[in-house]
BATIVO-825411 format. One line per 5 residues: number of its first residue (from 1); their letters; for each residue x, z, y of N, C-alpha, C. Coordinates in steps of 0.2 Angstrom, whole numbers, plus 5000, padded with zeros to 4 digits. Last residue first. Layout:
BEGIN
NUM) A) X:Z:Y:X:Z:Y:X:Z:Y | ...
//
This chain:
BEGIN
212) EMKVL) 5120:5009:5000:5118:5003:5005:5126:5000:5005 | 5123:5017:4990:5119:5011:4989:5119:5004:4994 | 5125:5030:4996:5129:5027:4994:5129:5018:4990 | 5114:5034:4998:5117:5033:5004:5122:5028:5003 | 5110:5037:4986:5105:5035:4988:5111:5032:4993
207) KDIDL) 5118:5050:4983:5119:5045:4978:5116:5038:4981 | 5113:5059:4991:5122:5056:4993:5122:5050:4989 | 5103:5064:4984:5101:5059:4991:5109:5056:4996 | 5095:5065:4974:5103:5065:4973:5102:5059:4979 | 5084:5079:4972:5083:5071:4975:5090:5068:4974
202) EELAK) 5082:5091:4972:5084:5089:4965:5085:5082:4966 | 5081:5094:4987:5087:5096:4984:5089:5092:4976 | 5066:5089:4985:5073:5087:4988:5080:5087:4987 | 5061:5100:4977:5060:5091:4976:5067:5089:4981 | 5064:5110:4987:5067:5112:4980:5066:5105:4978
197) RFAKE) 5054:5106:4998:5062:5107:4998:5066:5107:4991 | 5044:5108:4992:5045:5102:4996:5052:5101:4996 | 5041:5122:4987:5041:5114:4983:5045:5108:4985 | 5038:5128:4997:5044:5129:4994:5044:5124:4989 | 5023:5128:4998:5026:5125:5004:5037:5125:5001
192) DINRG) 5014:5125:4984:5018:5128:4987:5023:5125:4993 | 5001:5115:4982:5007:5118:4980:5011:5122:4986 | 4987:5105:4983:4988:5111:4979:4995:5112:4976 | 5000:5092:4985:4993:5093:4988:4992:5100:4982 | 5012:5084:4993:5012:5085:4989:5004:5088:4988
187) KVTII) 5025:5071:4997:5019:5074:4997:5015:5078:4992 | 5040:5066:5001:5038:5072:4997:5032:5072:4998 | 5052:5051:5005:5046:5056:5007:5042:5059:5001 | 5065:5047:5014:5063:5047:5009:5056:5053:5011 | 5070:5030:5018:5065:5036:5022:5064:5038:5015
182) FRDSA) 5086:5023:5024:5082:5024:5018:5078:5031:5021 | 5094:5020:5036:5090:5014:5032:5084:5016:5027 | 5102:5030:5041:5097:5024:5048:5094:5019:5042 | 5105:5038:5030:5111:5032:5033:5106:5027:5037 | 5090:5045:5031:5097:5043:5026:5099:5036:5029
177) IVSLE) 5075:5054:5035:5077:5048:5035:5088:5050:5032 | 5063:5062:5026:5069:5061:5028:5071:5056:5029 | 5048:5073:5026:5050:5067:5024:5058:5066:5028 | 5036:5082:5018:5043:5085:5020:5046:5074:5020 | 5019:5088:5017:5025:5083:5018:5031:5084:5023
172) GSRSS) 5005:5096:5010:5009:5094:5014:5012:5088:5015 | 4992:5110:5004:4996:5101:5007:5002:5101:5010 | 4985:5119:5006:4990:5122:5003:4993:5112:5001 | 4973:5121:5014:4974:5118:5008:4980:5116:5003 | 4980:5131:5020:4973:5132:5019:4972:5128:5013
167) SNYKE) 4992:5129:5027:4992:5134:5019:4985:5133:5017 | 5000:5113:5026:4994:5116:5027:4993:5121:5024 | 5014:5109:5035:5011:5111:5028:5005:5115:5031 | 5028:5096:5037:5023:5099:5038:5018:5102:5034 | 5042:5089:5044:5041:5093:5037:5033:5097:5041
162) FAKYG) 5057:5079:5045:5050:5079:5047:5046:5082:5042 | 5073:5075:5049:5068:5078:5046:5062:5080:5049 | 5091:5069:5048:5085:5070:5053:5078:5070:5047 | 5104:5078:5040:5098:5073:5040:5094:5075:5045 | 5110:5089:5036:5114:5084:5043:5107:5079:5042
157) DITTT) 5102:5094:5029:5108:5094:5026:5111:5090:5030 | 5089:5094:5040:5090:5095:5032:5097:5092:5031 | 5081:5099:5054:5087:5092:5052:5089:5097:5043 | 5065:5090:5061:5070:5097:5059:5077:5092:5056 | 5048:5094:5069:5053:5091:5067:5060:5095:5063
152) REYGN) 5032:5100:5061:5040:5100:5065:5044:5096:5064 | 5018:5111:5059:5020:5103:5060:5027:5102:5063 | 5010:5121:5049:5014:5119:5057:5015:5113:5055 | 4993:5132:5048:5002:5128:5047:5006:5128:5052 | 4982:5138:5053:4983:5135:5045:4990:5131:5045
147) EDERD) 4986:5146:5065:4987:5149:5059:4982:5145:5053 | 5001:5135:5069:4996:5138:5068:4993:5142:5064 | 5011:5126:5078:5012:5130:5074:5007:5131:5075 | 5026:5113:5081:5018:5115:5082:5017:5121:5077 | 5037:5101:5086:5036:5109:5083:5031:5112:5085
142) IEVTS) 5045:5086:5088:5040:5091:5084:5039:5098:5083 | 5053:5076:5096:5054:5081:5093:5046:5086:5092 | 5054:5057:5093:5054:5064:5097:5056:5069:5094 | 5059:5050:5082:5062:5049:5091:5059:5053:5094 | 5053:5050:5071:5062:5050:5070:5065:5049:5079
137) WAAMG) 5040:5049:5070:5042:5056:5074:5051:5056:5074 | 5038:5038:5066:5040:5038:5073:5041:5045:5076 | 5041:5029:5051:5043:5036:5054:5045:5038:5063 | 5034:5018:5052:5034:5020:5048:5037:5029:5049 | 5037:5011:5062:5032:5010:5061:5031:5014:5054
132) MLVSA) 5051:5013:5065:5044:5016:5071:5038:5015:5066 | 5055:5006:5057:5059:5014:5056:5051:5015:5059 | 5053:4991:5059:5049:4997:5055:5051:5004:5053 | 5061:4992:5070:5052:4991:5071:5050:4993:5065 | 5075:4994:5065:5070:4996:5070:5063:4997:5073
127) VGAFD) 5078:4991:5051:5076:4987:5056:5073:4992:5059 | 5086:4996:5039:5088:4998:5046:5085:4994:5052 | 5081:4993:5028:5085:4990:5027:5088:4992:5036 | 5072:5000:5022:5069:4997:5026:5077:4993:5030 | 5069:5009:5006:5073:5005:5010:5073:4998:5013
122) VIAVE) 5063:5024:5002:5060:5016:5005:5066:5014:5008 | 5052:5032:4991:5060:5031:4991:5061:5022:4996 | 5040:5044:4986:5041:5036:4990:5049:5037:4993 | 5030:5055:4977:5038:5054:4981:5040:5049:4982 | 5020:5068:4976:5021:5060:4976:5025:5059:4980
117) METDG) 5011:5081:4965:5016:5077:4972:5017:5070:4970 | 4998:5093:4961:5001:5086:4962:5007:5086:4967 | 4992:5107:4952:4997:5103:4957:5000:5097:4957 | 4985:5106:4944:4981:5104:4948:4985:5103:4954 | 4994:5103:4929:4992:5108:4931:4986:5105:4936
112) DRYEA) 5009:5095:4937:5008:5101:4934:5001:5106:4934 | 5014:5080:4941:5008:5085:4941:5010:5090:4935 | 5019:5065:4951:5022:5073:4946:5016:5078:4946 | 5026:5048:4954:5020:5055:4954:5021:5059:4947 | 5034:5037:4965:5034:5041:4957:5028:5046:4958
107) TATSM) 5043:5023:4970:5038:5028:4969:5036:5032:4963 | 5052:5013:4982:5051:5014:4973:5046:5021:4974 | 5054:4997:4990:5051:5005:4988:5051:5005:4981 | 5060:4985:5002:5062:4990:4992:5058:4995:4993 | 5057:4973:5011:5058:4980:5012:5057:4982:5002
102) NFGLA) 5065:4962:5021:5060:4964:5017:5063:4971:5018 | 5060:4945:5033:5061:4955:5032:5058:4958:5028 | 5057:4936:5037:5066:4937:5037:5064:4943:5033 | 5042:4937:5036:5046:4934:5042:5056:4937:5041 | 5042:4950:5024:5039:4943:5029:5043:4942:5036
97) GAKEG) 5041:4959:5008:5044:4955:5013:5039:4950:5017 | 5045:4969:4995:5041:4966:5000:5041:4963:5005 | 5048:4976:4981:5051:4973:4985:5045:4967:4988 | 5043:4991:4969:5041:4983:4972:5045:4984:4979 | 5040:5001:4957:5042:5001:4962:5042:4993:4964
92) SHATR) 5033:5017:4948:5033:5010:4950:5038:5010:4956 | 5027:5029:4940:5035:5026:4943:5033:5020:4944 | 5019:5045:4932:5019:5039:4938:5024:5035:4940 | 5020:5056:4930:5016:5053:4929:5014:5047:4929 | 5036:5070:4926:5032:5063:4931:5026:5060:4925
87) EMGAL) 5030:5085:4929:5032:5081:4924:5031:5073:4930 | 5039:5098:4938:5034:5095:4937:5037:5088:4935 | 5050:5106:4941:5045:5108:4937:5038:5105:4935 | 5056:5098:4954:5052:5103:4957:5048:5106:4950 | 5052:5086:4941:5055:5086:4948:5050:5094:4948
82) DEPLL) 5057:5074:4928:5055:5080:4929:5058:5081:4936 | 5063:5062:4927:5057:5063:4922:5055:5069:4924 | 5067:5056:4944:5067:5060:4940:5062:5059:4935 | 5073:5041:4956:5065:5046:4954:5067:5051:4946 | 5082:5035:4953:5083:5040:4957:5077:5047:4957
77) KKLER) 5078:5023:4948:5082:5029:4944:5085:5033:4946 | 5072:5016:4957:5067:5021:4953:5070:5025:4950 | 5084:5010:4965:5080:5014:4968:5076:5018:4963 | 5086:5000:4955:5089:5006:4955:5086:5013:4959 | 5075:4992:4957:5074:4996:4949:5079:5002:4951
72) FDVVE) 5076:4988:4970:5069:4993:4970:5072:4996:4962 | 5091:4984:4976:5086:4982:4973:5081:4989:4971 | 5093:4986:4994:5094:4988:4988:5087:4987:4983 | 5091:4973:5005:5089:4979:5004:5092:4982:4995 | 5104:4969:5017:5099:4966:5011:5098:4972:5008
67) KKEGD) 5102:4965:5034:5106:4969:5027:5101:4968:5022 | 5110:4959:5049:5104:4958:5046:5107:4961:5037 | 5119:4967:5061:5117:4962:5056:5112:4964:5051 | 5110:4977:5077:5116:4977:5069:5114:4970:5065 | 5106:4975:5089:5110:4970:5088:5115:4972:5081
62) GQMAK) 5088:4971:5082:5092:4977:5086:5098:4971:5085 | 5077:4967:5075:5082:4971:5070:5087:4973:5076 | 5069:4963:5085:5064:4969:5079:5072:4972:5077 | 5075:4953:5092:5072:4961:5095:5070:4963:5090 | 5077:4943:5082:5082:4947:5086:5079:4954:5089
57) QMEDM) 5064:4940:5077:5067:4943:5072:5073:4946:5075 | 5062:4934:5090:5056:4940:5088:5061:4943:5084 | 5070:4924:5090:5069:4928:5094:5066:4935:5093 | 5064:4917:5078:5071:4917:5076:5072:4924:5083 | 5052:4912:5083:5051:4919:5078:5060:4920:5075
52) AEGIS) 5054:4906:5091:5049:4913:5094:5052:4915:5089 | 5059:4894:5086:5062:4899:5091:5061:4904:5094 | 5048:4892:5077:5053:4895:5075:5059:4898:5079 | 5042:4886:5085:5038:4893:5083:5045:4896:5079 | 5049:4884:5102:5046:4881:5096:5045:4889:5092
47) KPESS) 5046:4883:5121:5050:4889:5112:5046:4883:5107 | 5047:4869:5129:5045:4874:5126:5047:4878:5120 | 5061:4864:5139:5057:4865:5134:5054:4871:5132 | 5067:4868:5154:5067:4868:5148:5061:4868:5143 | 5075:4853:5165:5065:4858:5164:5070:4859:5155
42) SGGAE) 5090:4851:5170:5085:4849:5165:5079:4855:5164 | 5097:4853:5186:5096:4854:5181:5092:4851:5178 | 5096:4852:5201:5102:4849:5197:5102:4849:5190 | 5088:4861:5210:5094:4866:5205:5099:4861:5202 | 5076:4856:5206:5080:4856:5213:5087:4857:5212
37) EASAQ) 5074:4855:5195:5076:4849:5194:5078:4851:5201 | 5072:4869:5191:5074:4866:5191:5078:4860:5191 | 5058:4868:5199:5064:4873:5203:5071:4871:5197 | 5051:4861:5193:5052:4859:5200:5058:4863:5201 | 5050:4867:5181:5053:4860:5181:5054:4859:5189
32) ANQNE) 5043:4880:5187:5049:4880:5182:5053:4875:5182 | 5031:4874:5191:5035:4877:5196:5042:4878:5193 | 5025:4868:5178:5026:4864:5185:5031:4867:5189 | 5023:4880:5173:5027:4875:5170:5030:4871:5176 | 5012:4886:5181:5020:4890:5181:5025:4886:5179
27) ESSSS) 5004:4877:5179:5006:4879:5183:5013:4881:5185 | 5001:4880:5165:5003:4873:5168:5006:4873:5174 | 5005:4898:5160:4999:4890:5161:5004:4884:5165 | 5013:4903:5148:5012:4900:5152:5008:4895:5156 | 5011:4906:5134:5007:4908:5138:5007:4907:5147
22) GCGLY) 5021:4907:5124:5017:4900:5123:5013:4901:5129 | 5027:4918:5121:5031:4915:5121:5026:4909:5125 | 5016:4926:5116:5017:4928:5123:5022:4923:5125 | 5012:4919:5104:5009:4918:5110:5009:4919:5118 | 5023:4925:5097:5023:4918:5098:5017:4916:5105
17) FLSSL) 5020:4940:5098:5026:4936:5101:5025:4930:5104 | 5010:4941:5091:5008:4939:5098:5013:4939:5100 | 5012:4935:5081:5009:4932:5081:5008:4934:5091 | 5021:4945:5076:5022:4939:5076:5018:4935:5080 | 5012:4956:5072:5019:4957:5081:5021:4950:5079
12) AFLAI) 5006:4952:5062:5003:4952:5069:5006:4950:5074 | 5015:4953:5053:5013:4945:5053:5008:4947:5061 | 5018:4966:5053:5024:4959:5055:5020:4955:5058 | 5005:4971:5048:5011:4975:5055:5015:4967:5057 | 5008:4966:5035:5001:4964:5039:5003:4966:5047
7) ILKRS) 5018:4972:5029:5018:4964:5030:5012:4961:5034 | 5015:4983:5029:5022:4984:5033:5019:4976:5035 | 5005:4985:5022:5004:4986:5028:5008:4983:5033 | 5012:4983:5008:5006:4979:5011:5004:4978:5019 | 5019:4993:5008:5022:4987:5010:5017:4980:5013
2) TM) 5011:5004:5006:5015:5003:5012:5017:4997:5013 | 5004:5001:4994:5001:5001:5000:5004:5000:5007
//
């Protein structure tokens, strides 16, 4: 589901970008052409779809070079059969892409009675726009707490992280960004808040970082 949402978002962004590139009125184009002729230069041609897409990709990627994502089969190997005292009940992975960008994802579900946990490892290859779409919390500072629980950004073992927990529903989430290209997310229901940190400790993030 996450990959499909990403593809839809990228296509929507590309449409807006292309429309923006070609949205100049005829009067504006005529004025631009007249100015170019007065300056002794030639008028510029409207951007083609390919040119617009190239510009969009550069804007989304930033100054960094384009990176290939890790094979999701390798990411799946990092999700153990047992995690935080729970047995793995589902295990999947996929690679999805759009507009020249790819994303590799591995997921697993764990259960012990009515306690449930979902873990996802995503390699977004360092594309800034994808990071903003999937982990907007990475660019802000959050620290909220009330009688029901908390929500905050923090640092875990040197990695930027976000955690939230609702003590009433005994549900929560813990997300970590590693090496500016991997997002590890742990979600749980009917679970103790300490289980999230325990699960993260059992996942080999250092090995994940070496895969880039």
